[in-house]
N, C-alpha and C positions, 0 to 999 in steps of 0.2 A: 411885299410879304402879305400873306393872307392873315385874317384875324387869328386863326388857330396858330399859325407860325409865330405871330407876335406874342400871343399868350404863352407859348412854350418858351420863347426867348426870354420873356420877362420872368417867368418862373425860374428858368436856368440862372438868370442874373441874380435873383434873390437867393436861390439855393446855394450859389457859390459863396455868398456872404455868410449864410447860416453854417455851411460846412467849415469855413475858415474860423468862425467865431465859436463853434461848438466846443464846449469844455473850457473856454476861456472865461475869465472874470468879465462880467458886463455890468455896466452901471444902470440902475433902474431910475426911471423918470416917473414920479407920481403924477397921475392925471386926476386924482380925486375919486371919491366914492369907491375906494378899494381897487381902482383900475391903475395900471401902470404900463409903461413900455420900457424896453431895454435899448441900449445903444445898437444892439444887433437888429432889433425890429426896425428901428429908424433907418439904419444903413441899408438893410436888405430891401425895405420898401422903396427907398430912394433909387436904388439900382433898377428896380422893376419899373418905376415911374419914368426913368430915363429912356428905357427901351420903348415904352408905349408912346411917350411924347415925341420921340425921334421919328417913329413910324406913323403915328396918327396925331399930329399936332392939332387937328380940328376936333378931336374927340374930347368928351368930358370924362374926368376921372374922379371917382369917389374912393378915397383911401383912408385907412384908420388914422394914420399919423398926420398926413399933409392936408386932410380934409377934402374939399371939393375944388377942383380946378377945371378950367376949360369952359367953353361957352354953354350956357343953359339950354340953348336950342340945338345942341349937337345931336346928330343922328344916332350916335353910339355913345354908351357910357360903360366905362371899365370899372369893376369893383376890385379893389386891391387890399389885402390884409395879410399880415405876417403874425404868427403866434410863436415867437421864439421861446417864451416862458409865460404861458397864459395864466391869468388868475382864475380861481374857481368862484363862480357866482352861486349864491344861495339866498335868493330873495325871501322875505318873510312869508309871502303868499304860498309858496310851495317849499316844503321842507325836504330838500334833496337828502339831507343827512338822515331824516326819519325813514325815507325810502331805503337808503343804503343800509340802515340798521336792521331792516326786516330779514330774518334768517333765510326766507325763501328767495329774496332778491340777491343776497350775497352768494347763496349756494348756486344760483342759476347764472347770474350775470357778472359776478366779480367786478364791481365798478372800478373804473380808473379815471383819473383826471387828466385830460389831454386837450389839445386845441380842438375847437368845434369842427373845423374843416377836415382835419385828419381823422377824427372820430367818426364823422359821417361817412368818409371814404371807406373806413374799415367796415362799417355796417354794409355799405354797398358791395364790398368785395367779399363779404362773408367772414371777415376776420373778427368781427364782434357781432353779438346778437342785436344790440340796440344802443341808441344814444338818447339821452333825455336831459332836458334843461328847462329851467323856468324863465320868466321874464318875457319881454316883448321882442321876440326873436325877429319878427319881420321889420321892426324899426332898426335892427342892427344888421341889415341885409349884407353889409360888407363882410360880416363875420361868417355868415351861413350860406350865402348864395351858391358858391361853388360846390360845397358839400351837399347841399340840398339838390342841386341839379344832377349830381352824380347819383345820389340815392334814388331820385325819381326815375332817372334813365335806367337804373338797375332793377326797377320794379319794387322797391322797398315800400313799406307802409309808413306814411308820413302824416302825422296829425298834431293837433295841439294837446294839451294835458287832459282835455275832456273827450278826446277821441274824435273831435270835429276836424275838418280840413285845416291844415296849417295856415295861419294868416287870417282866419275868420274867428270872430267872437273872442273867446278866451285866449290867453297867452300861453307861452311855453311851446315846447317841441318834443315830440316823441317820434323817433325814426327807428323802425324795426326791419329786420331782414325778412320777416314773414308775418302772416296774419296770426298764427298761433302765439308767437312771441308778443305781438302787439296786444292780443287779448289778455295774456297773462299780466303784462305791465299795467293795462287799464284796470284790472281787478286790484292789483296792489296799490295803485295810485288812489283809487276810490277808497280803499281800506284806510289809508292815512288821512283821508279827507282833504285832498288837494283842492 
C-alpha cells in the first residue's frame, strides 16, 4: 500500500468506530488541565494505529492517546488524533470569549466550537470563513497538522495571533479563507488586546 492508501485506510478504520459510537453514551477519561478523552477517541485511535502498524511497522507514530511509538530514527512519522468530543481551550493570554462577544465578530463569523482538524478543513473548503485559537499550536502538532496542511494546500492565509507566520514568535493560530477575512480578524484581535 502507498502512504496515501494507508492514511485513507486508517481514517476509514477510525471513522467506523466514530459512526458506531455516535449518539451513544461514552465515558470520559480526565487527562488534567481541562483535557479529556472519551472511550470513542481511544477506540478509534487504536483502530487507526493498527492499520498503520500493520502496513508500516518500521515507522514512528505520534498519537494523542497512545503517545509516541516506533523508532526515533524512523524515516517517516505519522500524526494521529481523534476529536470525538473536543474540549474548548481558552488560555488567559488570548480571550477567545472576548473576541466572540464583539458584535462585529458574531455578525460576520458566528463562531462554533468544533475539533481543530474539522474546523480547519471547513475553512479550506470554504464552509467557514476562519478558524482561530490560542495556545502553542505548533507544540500540539498532532492536533493541527492535517488541518493546516489542507488549509495551506488550499491557499488559505495562516498566521499566528499577531499576523506573523504560524509557528514563529508568538503563539496561537488564525486560518482564514482569504486575505480580507484575515485583515478583519487581525483588526478585531488587536482591538481586544491579544
